[in-house]
N, C-alpha and C positions, 0 to 999 in steps of 0.2 A: 041301701047303704046308710049307715048312721054316722053323723058327724059328732066328734067329741071335742069339747073345748076345755083347755086347761090354762091355768095362769102361767105367765111367762117364767116365773121363778120355778115352778114345778117342772116345766119343760126343760129349763137349764139344768136342774138337778138330774133329770133322767139322762140327758145328753152327757153330763159329766160322769155319771155312773157307767154308761155304755163306753165312753172313752177309756175309763179306768180298766174295765174288763178287757177291752181290745188291747190295751197296753200290756196287761198281764199275759194275755194269750200270745202276743207277739214276742214277749220276753221268753216265754217257755219254748217257742219255736226256735229261738236263737241259742238256747242251751245246747251244748254239745251232746249228741246222742251217741250211744254205744256203737262203735264200729265193729262190723262182723266181716270175717274173711271166710271164703269157702276153702275146701280142701286143697284145690289147686294153688290158691294164693298162699296158703300156709306152707305148702311144699316149696314154692318159689322163694318165699321169704326166708325160711330156715335152711333152704338148700338140702331138703331131705326127700326120701323116696315115699311113694304111696304106702308101702309096707311099714316104714318107720312111723308115719303119721298114724297108721292103724295101731301100731304097738303103743304109741303114746296114749291113744284113746283106751285101748284094752287094759293097759296097766294103770290107768287113772292118773297119768302124768299131766293130762290136759283135759279140761272140761269141753264139752261140745254140745251142739244141738243138731238133730237130724230131722229134716223135713223130707219125707219120701226117701229117695236115695241120695239126696244132697246133704252134705255135712258142713256145718258152719262153726267157727270158733270166734269167741270175743277177742278183740285185740288186747283187752286188759288181762285175759287168761293167758295169752301168749307171753305177755310181759311178766306175769307171775311165774310161769314156767322158766323163763330165762333168769329171773331174779333168784329162784330157788337153786339154780345150778351155777350161779355166779361165783367165780373164784377170784378173789382179790390178789393182785400181784404183791409179792413180798419185796420190800426194799432191801438192798444189800448193804 
């Protein structure tokens, strides 16, 4: 085993850089990540049937990811779908 000696100032600089890296990594972990819903959660959220969810996928109304037999939707894509079909009430 080899012993390495460095000046106190150099050591403090290294520790400061490591702290800065650690702070950046922790900040990235706190950033909100994209939320994903599976098919069952989508059906419950929108109160639709499995066949309707399939129609939305087949017709391109909603984007999705498929891993094996499991289907996932981004929450942001669900919001886009709802925004596209939003009808504003008219004042009388």
